[in-house]
N, C-alpha and C positions, 0 to 999 in steps of 0.2 A: 690279602692281596696274595697274586703267583707271583712272585716277582720277575725271574724271565719271562713270562710269557707278556706281562704285561709291559714290560719296555721294549719287547718287540713290537705290541702294538701302540705302543706311540710313537716306533718308529726310529728305537735304541737297541741298540745290539745291548747281549747279557753278558757284559765283559766283568769279570771279577772285583773293579776296582768299583763298579757302577753297582752292584747288587750288593756290593758288601756296604758302601754308602747310604742305601738308599736302606736296608738291613738294620743300620744305625739308627736312622732316625725315626723308624717302627718301632723298634722296642727299649729308646731311648727314655727314662724318667724326665728329663730337663724337653721342654719341649721347641725351646729355639738355639740354636745351635750356630756357631760361627763355622767361618773354614779351619782357621788352627785349631777350634774344640774338636771338629771332627779327625784333622789330620791327626793330633795328638792322642785321640779315641782308638784311631785302627795301629797308632805305631803300640800302643798300649798293649793291641792286641795280638800285636806280632805281623802284623802285615807291612809290606814294604811297598812303601806309594809316598810322591813323592807332595809335595804342599800343591804345587802347579796341577797336578791330574786330581785333585780333592778341589781345586777351585774352578776349572773344566768339567769333573760332574757336576755340582752345583749347578754351573750355568747353565750348562743341560739341562738337567732338572729342571729346572727352572724355567726356561724357552718351552721347555715341553708342556708345564701344567704342574709337575710333582710336588714342585718347590714352590714355597713364597718366602719373598724377600722381604726384612725390613731393616728399617734402620733407626734404632732406637736412640738414647740422648748418648751414649757410646762413641755416634759415628761410624760406629764396625758395622756391618752388613750382618746379620744372623737369618739362618732360612729356620721354616716350618715343613711339616709336610702338608698339603695344598687337601683341607678336609673338603670343600666342595659349600664351604656356609660360610657365614661373615660372623667376623666375632671379632670384638674392640680387646685394645690394651690398653689397661692402666700401667701407667711411667709416674715414679713418683719423683719430684722434682727438689 
């Protein structure tokens, strides 16, 4: 994915927070990430970003179709890249 151009193609400006959040999802070994986890990882990478900004970017990406939001047993929303194909999730109870 050519992140700056792809963001522009869906009507979003290629800002640093958007680029970093998108890169995190593209490179993460963990497929499902919550807002707090995204925030924590970006902070660990030295990025000065607020939790509200992370929530805003995740919501924008979901509305644009880049991310899919799921609600599993924890009650917290997690996001994953939209791969364009259906897949199931197994949840142990």
